[in-house]
C-alpha positions in Angstrom: -32.8 5.8 12.4 -33.3 9.4 11.2 -36.5 9.9 9.3 -36.0 10.4 5.6 -36.5 13.9 4.2 -37.3 14.5 0.6 -34.6 16.5 -1.3 -36.7 19.7 -1.6 -37.2 19.7 2.2 -33.7 18.7 3.0 -32.2 21.4 0.8 -34.8 24.2 1.5 -32.8 27.4 2.0 -32.4 28.5 5.6 -31.2 32.1 5.0 -32.2 34.8 2.5 -28.7 34.5 1.0 -29.4 30.8 0.1 -32.6 31.6 -1.9 -32.1 31.2 -5.6 -33.7 33.4 -8.2 -35.6 35.9 -6.0 -32.8 38.4 -5.1 -35.2 41.3 -5.7 -37.2 40.1 -2.7 -34.7 38.5 -0.4 -32.4 41.6 -0.4 -35.4 43.8 0.5 -36.5 41.6 3.4 -32.9 41.2 4.6 -32.5 45.0 4.7 -35.8 45.4 6.6 -34.8 43.0 9.2 -31.3 44.5 9.6 -32.8 48.0 9.9 -35.7 46.9 12.1 -38.3 48.2 9.7 -40.6 45.2 9.5 -44.1 45.5 8.1 -47.0 44.0 10.0 -48.4 42.2 6.9 -46.8 40.7 3.8 -48.3 39.2 0.7 -46.1 36.8 -1.2 -47.5 36.1 -4.7 -46.2 33.7 -7.3 -46.5 30.3 -8.9 -45.8 27.1 -7.0 -42.3 26.1 -6.0 -40.7 29.6 -6.3 -39.9 30.1 -2.7 -42.9 31.9 -1.0 -43.2 29.6 2.0 -39.5 29.2 2.2 -39.0 33.0 2.5 -41.9 33.2 4.9 -40.2 30.8 7.3 -36.8 32.6 6.9 -38.4 35.9 7.7 -40.1 34.3 10.8 -36.7 33.2 12.0 -35.0 36.4 11.2 -37.3 38.7 13.1 -37.0 36.4 16.2 -33.4 35.3 15.9 -31.3 36.0 19.0 -28.1 36.6 17.0 -29.1 37.8 13.5 -26.3 38.1 10.9 -26.8 41.1 8.6 -30.6 40.5 8.5 -30.2 36.7 8.1 -31.2 34.2 10.9 -28.2 32.5 12.6 -30.0 29.1 12.5 -28.1 28.0 15.6 -29.9 29.8 18.5 -32.7 27.9 20.3 -35.4 30.1 18.6 -34.1 29.5 15.0 -33.7 25.8 15.6 -37.2 25.6 17.2 -38.9 27.4 14.3 -37.0 25.2 11.8 -38.2 22.1 13.6 -41.7 23.3 14.2 -41.4 23.4 18.0 -41.9 27.1 18.5 -45.6 27.8 19.1 -45.2 31.5 18.2 -44.9 30.7 14.4 -48.2 29.4 13.2 -48.6 27.9 9.7 -52.1 27.7 8.3 -53.3 26.1 5.1 -56.2 28.2 3.9 -57.4 25.4 1.6 -58.5 23.4 4.6 -58.9 26.2 7.2 -60.9 28.8 5.2 -64.0 29.4 7.2 -65.0 32.4 9.3 -64.7 30.3 12.4 -61.0 29.5 11.6 -60.1 33.2 11.3 -62.1 34.1 14.4 -60.2 31.6 16.4 -57.0 33.1 15.1 -58.2 36.6 16.0 -58.7 35.5 19.6 -55.2 34.1 19.7 -53.6 37.2 18.2 -54.4 39.2 21.4 -52.0 37.0 23.4 -48.3 38.0 23.5 -45.6 35.6 22.2 -44.6 32.9 24.6 -40.9 32.7 23.8 -40.3 34.9 20.8 -40.2 38.6 20.1 -42.9 38.3 17.3 -45.8 36.0 16.8 -45.9 35.2 13.1 -48.9 33.8 11.1 -48.1 32.2 7.8 -51.3 31.6 5.8 -50.6 29.6 2.6 -53.0 29.7 -0.4 -54.8 32.6 1.2 -57.0 33.1 -1.8 -58.9 30.0 -0.7 -60.5 31.9 2.2 -64.2 32.5 2.0 -65.6 36.1 1.7 -66.6 36.0 5.3 -63.2 34.8 6.4 -61.5 37.6 4.4 -63.7 40.1 6.2 -62.8 38.7 9.5 -59.1 38.8 8.6 -59.4 42.4 7.5 -60.4 43.5 10.9 -57.2 42.2 12.4 -55.0 43.6 9.5 -56.5 47.1 10.1 -55.4 47.2 13.8 -52.8 44.6 14.4 -51.1 44.3 17.8 -47.4 45.3 17.7 -46.2 41.8 18.3 -48.0 40.3 15.3 -46.7 39.7 11.7 -48.9 38.2 9.0 -47.3 36.6 5.9 -49.9 35.6 3.3 -48.9 33.5 0.4 -50.9 32.9 -2.8 -50.6 31.5 -6.3 -53.7 33.4 -7.4 -53.2 37.1 -6.7 -56.3 38.1 -8.6 -58.6 36.4 -6.0 -57.4 38.5 -3.1 -59.8 41.3 -2.2 -58.5 44.9 -2.7 -59.1 45.7 0.9 -56.6 43.0 1.9 -54.1 44.0 -0.7 -54.1 47.6 0.5 -53.0 46.5 3.9 -50.1 44.3 2.9 -46.6 44.8 1.6 -46.7 42.8 -1.6 -43.8 40.9 -3.1 -44.0 39.1 -6.5 -42.0 35.9 -6.8 -40.8 35.3 -10.4 -40.5 31.9 -12.1 -36.9 30.9 -11.6 -34.7 30.9 -14.7 -33.7 27.5 -16.1 -30.0 28.3 -15.7 -30.5 29.2 -12.1 -32.4 26.0 -11.4 -29.7 24.0 -13.2 -27.1 25.5 -11.0 -29.0 24.5 -7.9 -29.7 20.9 -9.2 -26.0 20.5 -9.9 -25.1 21.7 -6.4 -27.6 19.4 -4.7 -26.6 16.4 -6.9 -22.9 16.9 -5.9 -23.7 17.1 -2.2 -25.9 14.0 -2.4 -23.3 12.1 -4.5 -25.8 11.8 -7.4 -24.1 11.3 -10.8 -26.0 13.2 -13.5 -25.2 14.3 -17.0 -25.3 18.0 -17.7 -27.9 17.4 -20.5 -30.0 15.7 -17.9 -29.6 18.7 -15.5 -30.7 21.0 -18.3 -33.7 18.9 -19.1 -34.9 18.8 -15.5 -34.5 22.5 -15.2 -36.6 23.0 -18.3 -39.3 20.5 -17.2 -39.5 22.3 -13.8 -41.1 25.4 -15.6 -39.6 27.9 -13.1 -40.3 25.9 -9.9 -37.3 24.9 -7.9 -39.3 22.4 -5.8 -40.5 20.6 -8.9 -36.9 20.4 -10.2 -35.6 18.8 -6.9 -38.6 16.4 -6.9 -37.8 15.2 -10.4 -34.1 14.8 -9.4 -35.2 12.7 -6.4 -37.3 10.4 -8.5 -34.5 9.9 -11.0 -31.9 9.3 -8.3 -34.2 6.7 -6.6 -34.7 4.7 -9.8 -31.3 4.6 -11.4 -29.6 2.8 -8.4 -26.2 4.5 -8.2 -25.9 4.8 -12.0 -25.5 8.1 -13.8 -28.8 9.9 -14.6 -28.8 10.4 -18.3 -30.8 12.7 -20.6 -32.5 9.6 -22.1 -33.6 8.4 -18.7 -35.1 11.7 -17.6 -36.9 11.9 -20.9 -38.3 8.4 -20.4 -39.7 8.9 -16.9 -41.1 12.4 -17.6 -42.8 11.6 -20.9 -40.5 14.1 -22.6 -38.8 13.8 -25.9 -35.8 15.6 -27.3 -35.9 18.7 -29.3 -34.3 17.2 -32.4 -37.4 15.0 -32.7 -39.7 18.0 -32.4 -37.7 19.9 -35.0 -37.9 16.9 -37.4 -41.7 16.8 -36.8 -42.0 20.5 -37.4 -40.1 20.0 -40.7 -42.8 17.5 -41.7 -45.5 20.1 -40.9 -43.6 22.7 -43.0 -43.3 20.2 -45.9 -47.0 19.1 -45.6 -45.7 15.5 -45.0 -48.5 14.1 -42.8 -47.5 10.5 -43.3 -44.0 11.0 -41.8 -45.4 13.3 -39.1 -47.8 10.6 -38.0 -45.0 8.0 -38.0 -42.8 10.2 -35.9 -45.6 10.8 -33.4 -46.4 7.0 -33.2 -42.8 6.3 -32.5 -42.8 8.9 -29.6 -46.2 7.6 -28.4 -44.8 4.0 -28.1 -42.0 5.4 -26.0 -44.3 6.7 -23.2 -45.0 10.1 -24.8 -47.1 12.4 -22.6 -49.6 14.0 -24.9 -49.9 17.2 -22.8 -46.1 17.6 -22.8 -46.1 17.0 -26.5 -48.5 19.8 -27.2 -46.6 22.2 -25.0 -43.3 21.4 -26.7 -44.9 21.8 -30.1 -46.3 25.1 -29.1 -42.8 26.2 -28.0 -41.5 25.2 -31.5 -44.2 27.2 -33.2 -43.3 30.2 -31.0 -39.7 29.8 -32.2 -40.9 29.8 -35.8 -42.8 33.0 -35.2 -39.7 34.6 -33.6 -37.7 33.7 -36.6 -40.2 35.4 -38.9 -40.5 38.5 -36.8 -37.0 39.5 -36.0 -33.9 40.3 -38.1 -31.7 38.7 -35.5 -33.9 35.9 -34.1 -31.3 33.8 -32.5 -31.4 35.7 -29.2 -35.2 35.0 -29.0 -35.2 31.4 -30.1 -34.8 29.1 -27.0 -32.6 26.5 -28.7 -28.9 25.9 -29.2 -27.1 27.6 -32.2 -27.4 24.5 -34.5 -31.1 24.0 -33.8 -31.8 27.7 -34.0 -30.2 27.8 -37.5 -32.6 25.0 -38.6 -35.6 26.9 -37.2 -34.6 30.1 -39.0 -34.5 28.3 -42.4 -37.7 26.3 -41.7 -39.6 29.5 -40.9 -39.3 30.5 -44.5 -41.7 27.7 -45.4 -44.5 29.1 -43.2 -46.6 32.1 -43.9 -47.7 34.2 -40.9 -51.3 33.0 -41.4 -50.2 29.3 -41.3 -48.3 29.8 -38.0 -51.4 31.4 -36.5 -53.6 28.6 -37.9 -51.4 25.9 -36.5 -51.4 27.6 -33.1 -55.2 27.7 -33.1 -55.4 24.0 -33.9 -52.9 23.3 -31.1 -54.8 25.4 -28.6 -58.0 23.5 -29.4 -56.2 20.2 -29.0 -54.8 21.3 -25.6 -58.2 22.2 -24.3 -59.7 18.9 -25.5 -56.9 16.9 -24.0 -57.2 18.6 -20.6 -61.0 18.7 -20.3 -62.8 16.3 -22.4 -61.4 13.3 -24.3 -60.2 10.0 -23.1 -58.5 9.2 -26.4 -55.7 11.7 -26.4 -53.8 9.8 -29.2 -56.5 10.5 -31.7 -56.6 14.2 -30.8 -52.9 14.5 -31.6 -53.3 12.5 -34.9 -56.0 14.8 -36.0 -54.0 17.8 -34.9 -51.0 16.8 -37.0 -53.0 16.1 -40.1 -54.7 19.5 -39.9 -51.4 21.3 -39.2 -49.7 19.6 -42.1 -52.3 20.8 -44.5 -53.1 24.1 -42.7 -56.7 22.9 -43.2 -58.6 25.8 -44.8 -61.2 26.2 -47.5 -58.4 26.8 -50.0 -56.4 23.8 -49.1 -58.4 20.9 -47.8 -57.5 17.2 -47.5 -59.3 13.9 -48.0 -58.4 11.3 -45.4 -59.6 7.7 -45.3 -59.0 5.3 -42.5 -56.5 2.6 -43.2 -56.6 -0.5 -41.0 -53.1 -1.7 -42.0 -50.0 -1.1 -40.0 -48.8 -2.0 -36.5 -50.0 1.2 -35.0 -53.6 0.4 -35.7 -54.4 4.1 -36.5 -52.7 4.7 -39.9 -54.3 7.1 -42.4 -53.8 7.5 -46.1 -53.7 11.2 -47.0 -54.4 12.7 -50.4 -54.8 16.2 -51.6 -58.0 17.2 -53.2 -58.6 20.5 -55.0 -62.2 20.9 -53.9 -64.6 19.0 -51.6 -67.6 21.1 -52.2 -69.2 18.4 -54.3 -69.1 16.0 -51.3 -72.5 15.4 -49.9 -73.2 15.9 -46.2 -72.6 12.7 -44.2 -74.1 11.0 -41.2 -72.2 11.8 -38.0 -70.7 8.6 -36.9 -70.3 9.5 -33.2 -74.0 10.3 -32.6 -74.7 7.5 -30.1 -71.7 8.6 -28.0 -72.9 12.2 -28.2 -76.3 11.1 -26.8 -74.6 9.4 -23.9 -72.8 12.6 -23.0 -76.1 14.5 -23.2 -77.8 11.9 -21.0 -75.1 12.3 -18.4 -76.0 16.0 -18.1 -79.8 15.9 -18.7 -81.7 12.6 -18.9 -84.9 14.3 -19.9 -83.8 15.4 -23.4 -81.7 12.4 -24.4 -84.7 10.3 -25.4 -85.8 13.0 -27.8 -82.4 12.7 -29.6 -82.4 9.0 -30.0 -85.0 8.9 -32.8 -83.3 11.7 -34.7 -80.4 11.7 -37.2 -77.3 13.9 -37.1 -75.7 15.2 -40.3 -72.3 16.8 -40.6 -71.7 19.2 -43.4 -68.0 19.9 -43.7 -68.4 22.3 -46.6 -70.8 24.6 -44.7 -69.3 23.7 -41.3 -72.7 22.8 -39.9 -74.1 20.1 -37.6 -77.8 19.5 -38.0 -79.9 17.2 -35.9 -83.0 16.2 -37.8 -86.1 15.0 -35.8 -89.8 14.8 -36.2 -91.9 18.0 -36.0 -94.0 18.4 -33.0 -93.1 17.8 -29.3 -89.6 16.4 -30.0 -88.6 19.4 -32.1 -90.1 21.9 -29.6 -88.3 20.3 -26.7 -84.9 20.2 -28.4 -85.1 23.7 -29.7 -85.7 25.2 -26.3 -82.8 27.6 -25.6 -81.6 25.8 -22.4 -81.8 22.4 -24.1 -80.1 23.6 -27.3 -77.3 25.0 -25.2 -76.8 21.5 -23.6 -76.7 20.0 -27.1 -74.2 22.4 -28.3 -71.9 22.1 -25.3 -71.8 18.3 -25.6 -71.5 18.3 -29.4 -68.3 20.4 -29.0 -66.7 17.6 -27.1 -66.7 15.8 -30.4 -66.6 18.5 -33.1 -64.6 21.6 -33.6 -66.4 24.5 -32.0 -66.2 26.5 -35.3 -69.1 24.4 -36.5 -72.7 25.7 -36.0 -75.2 23.3 -34.4 -78.9 23.3 -35.1 -82.0 21.2 -34.6 -84.4 21.0 -37.6 -87.5 19.1 -38.7 -87.0 16.2 -41.1 -87.4 17.7 -44.6 -90.1 16.6 -46.9 -89.1 13.4 -48.7 -86.8 12.5 -45.8 -83.6 13.1 -47.9 -81.1 14.3 -45.3 -77.7 13.2 -46.7 -75.4 10.3 -47.6 -75.8 7.3 -45.3 -72.1 6.6 -45.1 -70.3 7.6 -41.9 -67.0 9.0 -40.9 -66.6 11.4 -43.7 -63.5 13.6 -44.2 -65.2 16.2 -42.1 -65.7 13.8 -39.3 -62.0 12.9 -39.3 -60.8 16.4 -39.7 -63.2 18.0 -37.2 -63.5 15.2 -34.6 -61.6 16.0 -31.4 -62.2 12.7 -29.6 
């Protein structure tokens, strides 16, 4: 029985003409092959799944093909078939992520001197070349400076900025663009038809959007869907479910709640999405896209061409944009950016991060427009909040920081020496002044905690729990010992906490 091939491998383009979305590169390479003006070194730059390795293999076949067709490989001669199947030893693929040492490159330099065994050109394809060490780059540079005439190097990278200038100057560079959603959709539909996979057009469009410009990712998503639906039609709803995505109408409705400062309904919408396998990172990205559309609607007289939605949804966004000030859109984006950072780097409770995000966005939390939020244990969600407007919270006394024990645990994980000095202290959060103060006894404890290197550790770990706009300080316990209200989880905890 023939070994199974994943869709992206099975449908990998075999000629330049088959490559989708990179015509500015494939046409150039095709012409070079046809006119026999091949460079000795190429650098293919671009995000994952955009065709860098695919084009490298096509170029390797084209320069060695026995019967090239207008710069394209014929794919039927022994050389083409051998390269395609990995049997031709003159085309060497290296992964720099696992072969990045000086010794690896030195071994390659020794092999370079030997002429090809069965091909015209010996081709080295080095993927993720930015992973090479400095010494390895220096070793590679020597070969690039004086390459034998039978050698072609094709370097591929997703991080162009990490390639030394000395290497860049010796390569012909080609930048692979993110593939347009409509181009990806066209390819998905083609592959689905060939594979007898039934799929709705809306599902095709969603997959092309989720792929974020990467054809390989799109075909991988299609393959997952096709394997799970068991000969049934792949629907928009199904793709949404397995990808943690949610439709744009829900996001527009949620954005309307933010515009109307309706935190209660915004939270209810989010909880409903969350119960349906919502991916919090995808949620943030989608919400950021919606805010971007709001800003486009505010900036341009004819915003529809810049809003990435259908006509009906675009009309709703244009009307909704009138409810936002420019400052409010910017503020919401700042809140969202902080939430994305915390979701990706720190917190294990992503749900609470989103809840706090929505509450802050609904009230555009500023000194002029603050909110008072108290925890409510009622409700099936288990995380409901009652939200009330308050004109001024300046009379509110500073409160004890309710997450202090967890904060100490984080510090201990980084530096066990200073954690004990924190345990006897007390942490106060002042939302009005946007300050965090750790009070401790004067003397050795205070001196240790106020050392610059220790204070830096304290601040970094505190910002895992508190918005980074708060200042953090260590102070001696004031005379009389009055350091604030003993109650915990104040409004400022709830608004500022990011965990």
